[in-house]
C-alpha positions in Angstrom: 0.0 -0.1 0.0 1.3 3.5 -0.8 2.0 6.0 1.9 0.2 8.7 -0.2 -3.1 6.6 0.4 -5.5 9.2 2.4 -7.3 6.9 4.9 -10.9 6.8 5.3 -11.8 8.0 1.9 -12.4 5.9 -1.5 -11.7 8.7 -3.9 -7.9 10.0 -3.5 -8.3 13.1 -5.4 -10.9 15.8 -6.2 -11.9 15.4 -9.6 -13.2 18.1 -12.1 -17.0 18.7 -12.8 -17.3 18.0 -16.4 -20.1 20.4 -16.7 -18.0 23.4 -15.5 -15.6 25.0 -18.0 -13.3 26.6 -15.3 -11.6 24.5 -12.6 -9.8 25.9 -9.3 -6.3 24.5 -9.0 -4.0 25.6 -5.9 -0.8 26.7 -7.1 2.3 25.3 -5.5 3.1 28.4 -3.2 -0.4 28.1 -1.5 0.3 24.1 -1.0 3.7 24.9 0.6 1.9 27.7 2.8 -0.5 25.2 3.8 2.1 22.6 5.0 3.7 25.2 7.1 0.6 26.6 8.6 -1.1 24.0 11.0 -4.4 25.9 10.8 -4.4 25.8 7.0 -5.4 22.8 5.2 -5.1 22.4 1.7 -7.6 19.2 1.8 -10.4 19.6 3.8 -11.1 16.1 5.0 -14.3 17.0 6.9 -17.9 16.1 5.5 -20.4 18.9 4.8 -23.9 18.4 5.0 -26.2 20.8 3.0 -30.0 20.6 2.8 -31.6 20.7 -0.5 -35.7 20.9 -1.5 -36.5 18.9 -4.3 -39.9 18.9 -5.5 -40.2 15.1 -6.2 -38.9 12.2 -4.5 -39.9 9.0 -6.2 -38.0 8.4 -9.4 -39.3 6.4 -12.3 -36.3 3.6 -13.3 -36.4 2.8 -17.2 -33.5 0.7 -17.0 -34.2 -2.9 -18.4 -31.3 -4.1 -16.2 -32.8 -3.2 -13.1 -35.7 -5.4 -11.8 -37.7 -2.6 -10.1 -39.8 0.1 -10.9 -39.4 3.2 -9.0 -36.4 4.6 -6.3 -36.2 6.7 -3.7 -32.9 8.6 -2.6 -33.0 10.6 0.8 -29.2 11.5 0.2 -27.1 12.6 -2.9 -23.6 12.1 -2.4 -22.1 9.2 0.1 -20.2 9.2 2.7 -19.1 5.4 2.7 -16.9 6.6 -0.2 -16.7 3.2 -2.2 -14.4 3.9 -5.0 -16.2 2.0 -7.5 -19.5 3.6 -6.7 -21.3 4.2 -10.3 -23.3 7.2 -8.3 -20.2 9.5 -8.3 -20.9 10.5 -11.8 -24.6 11.7 -11.0 -23.0 14.1 -8.3 -21.8 16.4 -10.9 -25.4 17.4 -11.7 -25.7 19.0 -8.6 -22.4 21.2 -9.1 -20.0 19.1 -7.5 -17.2 16.8 -8.5 -17.4 13.1 -8.7 -14.3 12.6 -6.6 -13.8 13.6 -3.0 -16.6 16.3 -3.2 -18.9 12.8 -3.5 -18.0 11.7 -0.3 -17.6 14.9 1.5 -20.5 17.0 -0.2 -23.6 15.6 1.1 -26.9 16.8 0.0 -30.1 15.7 2.2 -33.6 15.8 1.4 -35.3 16.7 4.9 -38.8 17.0 2.9 -38.6 13.4 1.5 -41.2 11.8 4.0 -43.7 14.7 3.3 -43.0 14.2 -0.5 -43.3 10.4 -0.6 -46.9 10.8 1.7 -48.2 13.3 -1.0 -47.0 10.8 -3.9 -48.6 7.8 -2.6 -52.0 9.7 -1.9 -52.2 10.6 -5.7 -55.3 9.1 -7.3 -53.2 8.1 -10.1 -50.5 6.2 -8.1 -50.7 2.6 -8.7 -48.6 0.6 -6.0 -45.2 -0.8 -7.4 -42.3 -1.4 -5.5 -40.0 1.6 -4.7 -36.5 0.7 -3.6 -34.7 2.8 -1.3 -31.0 3.6 -2.5 -31.4 3.3 -6.0 -28.4 5.6 -6.2 -26.8 6.4 -3.1 -27.0 4.7 0.4 -30.1 5.4 2.4 -28.4 4.2 5.6 -25.2 6.2 5.3 -23.8 7.6 8.4 -25.7 10.9 8.6 -28.9 9.0 8.6 -28.1 8.1 12.3 -28.7 11.4 13.2 -31.4 12.6 10.3 -33.3 9.7 10.5 -35.0 10.5 7.1 -35.3 6.7 6.0 -36.8 5.9 9.1 -39.4 8.4 8.7 -40.0 7.4 5.0 -40.4 3.7 5.9 -42.8 4.9 8.3 -44.8 6.6 5.5 -44.4 3.2 3.8 -45.9 1.3 6.6 -48.8 3.8 7.0 -49.8 3.4 3.2 -49.1 -0.4 3.3 -47.0 -0.1 0.4 -44.4 -2.4 -0.9 -40.7 -1.3 -0.3 -37.1 -2.6 -1.1 -33.9 -1.5 0.8 -30.3 -1.5 -0.6 -27.6 -1.0 1.8 -23.9 -1.6 3.1 -24.6 -0.2 6.4 -26.0 -2.2 9.8 -27.5 0.9 10.7 -30.6 -0.7 9.3 -31.2 -2.7 12.3 -31.9 0.2 14.4 -35.4 0.4 12.4 -36.0 -3.6 13.0 -39.3 -2.9 14.5 -40.8 -1.1 11.3 -39.2 -4.0 9.1 -41.0 -6.5 11.2 -44.0 -4.8 10.8 -43.8 -4.2 7.1 -42.9 -8.0 6.7 -46.2 -8.9 8.2 -48.0 -7.6 5.3 -45.1 -9.1 3.2 -44.3 -5.5 1.7 -40.5 -5.4 2.3 -37.3 -7.0 1.1 -34.1 -6.1 2.1 -30.8 -6.2 -0.3 -27.5 -6.0 1.9 -24.4 -5.5 -0.3 -21.3 -7.4 0.8 -18.2 -7.4 -1.6 -15.7 -9.3 0.4 -15.2 -11.6 3.4 -11.9 -9.6 4.0 -11.9 -6.9 6.1 -8.7 -5.6 4.6 -10.1 -5.0 1.1 -13.5 -3.5 2.8 -11.4 -0.9 4.4 -9.5 -0.1 1.0 -12.5 -0.1 -1.3 -15.5 0.7 0.9 -13.7 2.9 4.0 -16.7 4.0 5.8 -19.2 1.3 5.4 -20.2 -1.0 8.0 -17.5 -3.9 8.9 -18.1 -7.1 7.2 -18.8 -8.6 10.7 -21.7 -6.3 11.1 -23.2 -6.9 7.7 -23.2 -10.5 8.4 -25.0 -9.8 11.3 -27.3 -8.2 9.6 -28.3 -11.1 7.1 -28.2 -13.5 10.1 -30.7 -11.2 12.4 -33.4 -10.4 9.4 -33.2 -14.2 8.6 -33.9 -14.9 12.4 -37.2 -12.8 12.0 -38.1 -14.3 8.4 -37.5 -10.9 6.9 -36.6 -11.5 3.0 -32.8 -11.0 2.8 -30.9 -10.8 -0.7 -27.1 -10.6 -0.7 -25.4 -8.7 -3.2 -21.9 -9.2 -4.1 -21.8 -5.9 -6.3 -19.4 -5.3 -7.8 -17.0 -8.4 -8.3 -13.6 -7.0 -9.5 -11.3 -9.2 -11.0 -8.3 -10.2 -8.8 -9.6 -8.1 -6.1 -13.0 -10.4 -4.8 -13.5 -12.7 -7.9 -11.8 -15.3 -5.8 -14.4 -15.1 -2.9 -17.3 -16.3 -4.9 -17.6 -19.7 -3.3 -16.9 -18.7 0.2 -19.1 -15.7 0.4 -22.1 -17.5 -1.1 -21.6 -20.4 1.4 -21.0 -17.9 4.2 -24.4 -15.9 3.7 -26.1 -19.1 2.7 -25.4 -20.6 6.4 -26.6 -17.5 7.9 -30.1 -17.9 6.2 -30.1 -15.6 3.1 -32.8 -16.1 0.9 -30.8 -15.3 -2.5 -27.6 -13.6 -3.9 -26.8 -12.1 -6.8 -23.7 -10.3 -8.3 -22.8 -7.7 -10.9 -19.3 -7.1 -12.5 -17.5 -3.8 -12.1 -17.8 -1.3 -14.8 -15.9 2.2 -14.3 -18.0 4.5 -16.2 -17.4 8.3 -16.8 -15.2 9.8 -14.5 -15.0 6.8 -12.3 -12.5 4.9 -14.4 -9.7 7.8 -13.7 -10.9 8.0 -10.1 -10.6 4.3 -9.6 -7.1 3.9 -11.5 -5.7 6.6 -9.4 -6.7 4.8 -6.4 -5.5 1.3 -7.2 -2.3 2.7 -8.1 -1.9 4.1 -4.3 -3.6 1.1 -2.5 -2.8 -2.0 -4.5 0.1 -0.9 -6.5 1.7 -4.3 -7.0 -1.8 -5.4 -9.1 -3.0 -2.1 -10.4 -2.2 -3.1 -14.2 -3.3 -6.5 -13.8 -6.7 -5.7 -12.5 -7.4 -2.6 -14.7 -6.6 -4.9 -18.0 -8.6 -7.7 -16.7 -11.8 -5.1 -15.8 -11.0 -3.9 -19.7 -11.0 -7.8 -20.9 -14.6 -7.8 -19.4 -15.8 -4.9 -21.3 -14.6 -5.2 -24.9 -11.2 -3.4 -24.1 -12.9 -0.5 -22.0 -13.0 0.4 -18.4 -16.6 1.4 -19.4 -19.5 -0.5 -20.5 -22.9 1.5 -20.8 -24.8 -1.0 -23.1 -28.1 -2.7 -21.7 -27.7 -6.3 -21.2 -24.1 -6.4 -21.0 -23.0 -3.8 -18.3 -24.1 -5.8 -15.4 -22.5 -9.0 -16.4 -19.7 -8.3 -19.1 -18.3 -10.5 -21.7 -15.4 -12.5 -22.5 -13.6 -15.3 -20.5 -13.4 -13.8 -17.3 -17.0 -12.7 -17.2 -18.2 -16.1 -18.0 -15.8 -17.8 -15.6 -17.4 -15.6 -12.8 -21.0 -16.3 -14.3 -20.2 -20.0 -14.2 -19.0 -19.7 -10.6 -22.1 -18.0 -9.5 -24.0 -20.3 -10.9 -22.1 -23.5 -9.3 -22.2 -21.9 -6.0 -25.8 -21.0 -5.7 -26.8 -24.5 -6.8 -24.6 -25.9 -4.3 -25.3 -23.3 -1.1 -28.7 -22.0 -2.3 -30.7 -24.7 -4.2 -33.9 -23.4 -3.4 -33.2 -19.7 -3.9 -36.5 -17.7 -4.0 -37.3 -14.0 -4.4 -41.1 -13.9 -3.4 -43.1 -11.2 -4.9 -44.2 -8.6 -2.5 -47.8 -8.0 -2.0 -49.5 -4.9 -3.4 -53.3 -5.8 -2.2 -52.8 -4.1 1.2 -51.9 -0.9 -0.3 -54.2 2.1 1.5 -54.8 4.6 -0.7 -55.2 7.4 2.0 -57.2 10.6 1.3 -55.3 13.8 1.1 -55.5 15.8 4.4 -58.0 18.8 4.4 -55.8 22.1 5.2 -57.6 25.1 6.8 -57.6 28.5 5.1 -56.5 31.2 7.0 
């Protein structure tokens, strides 16, 4: 590992927002001044929380690669800092960079529960599963304080509306009481992302996520409460975690996971540069090998945008990954299932009446 690796962060540098013509680059004299003066930091490591005020909160999903209809993201940007995260590119639409800005400039939607409630009350709304965290993690660290996700789950329970959750954070167990009630109506499914069983790899790739031990505990506790739990090995990165398919599937199956799925890494947009810079500092001994193997999965490129190909890749390495997963599932989860969530409990509540003053 390189000594230049910044601990606690995934991206190792700021990356320019492609929508901006101008870019601020500190000159050498300023950087030297910051090194001499302890009260001046050239690189601010603090995370900033900023409230935004969206007009809508439920997003229609149009990708044929994803098996859900709508998503909801209480936060933009993600302090988890996963270096490979596809959502980094979207931070540029908010005026920030996809590198360290994505991890340090977190936008919060405190009005998300109110917007969600209004959406579910619409006469035109038809119940289809809404997945929390289609873009960034709804249980990232700031959720512990703000509890926006918990409030949104309370709205879903009030309307008896089917909901899915995707997360890497054991903070989800804080809301076990609501999850149990949702499960009573068969309107909840949880997807927990576990990319590796190695804590060393987790610290490097996903520096501010919950530990592997705590995520495995989530699988166990949800299974004990008969709450449907799918484990996502996403993404699989050749020569980093691709050798862990069998032990990981075996482990989560033993803890009670209902199913397990995967996606192959793809480094679209600015993520290719961010990941390449990171791996050169974090894993310099295998950096070139990993990058070349990723390219081999995507027709010689780090990125892949084609529907049907982008999640699974192509080529010999991609075929080997697919075959290993198929065998692992057959061996450890032969009766793997993904039950349909029940839409029949949905309550179309009337809009509240407001008094005019």
